[in-house]
N, C-alpha and C positions, 0 to 999 in steps of 0.2 A: 418339563415338570408339570404335573397336574396337581392343583390344590383345591380341595372341596371342603366346605364347612356346612354342617347341618344348621339350619336357621330356625327350625321350630319342631315341636314334638318332644318326646321323652329323651331323645338323644341330642337335643339342642346344644350346640357348642362343640360337638365332635368335629375334629379336623383330620382329614385324610390327605396325605401327600404321597404321590406316586412319581418316581423318577425312573427313566429308562436310560441306561448308559451302554451304548454299543461297545463291546470288547473286541470283536472281530467281525468279519463278514458273515459269520454263521452263529454268533452268540451275542446275547444282550443281557446285561445285569439289570435286574428289576429290584428296586428298593421301595418298600412301602413303610411309611411312618404314620401311625395312627394314634391320635390322642382321643381316647374314647371317653365320652361323658354319658352317664346313665340316668341322670336326673332322679326321679322317684325310684326307678329300678335300682339305682346305686345304693340306696339305703337298705334295700333288701339283700342284694347280692354282693355288694362291695367289691373288694379287690379280687375275690375268687372268680367272679364272672370275667373280669378283664384278663386274668391269667388263662382261664379256660378258652376264651375267644382267641387270644394270641396263639395258644398252642394249636388250636384247630386251624387257624389261618396258616401257620407254619407248616402243618401237616399237608394241607391242600396244595400249597406252593411246592413243597418237596415232591409230592406225587406228580404234579404237573411237570416239574423239571425232569423227572425220570422218564416220562413218556415222550419227551421231545428229543 
């Protein structure tokens, strides 16, 4: 497990946790848990930005999984 926290800047307080769980010799489950903090940006974009970012990350992960 890898855990990272942003300690300064507009996204201060954002926490990202990445877990890799081997399922077999040829596959690994990747779990990403992100608690996004936007600071000043959050007042402008609010929950819509979080939803958009989550959808884009999901799309990138799905694309990556299909190519492997």
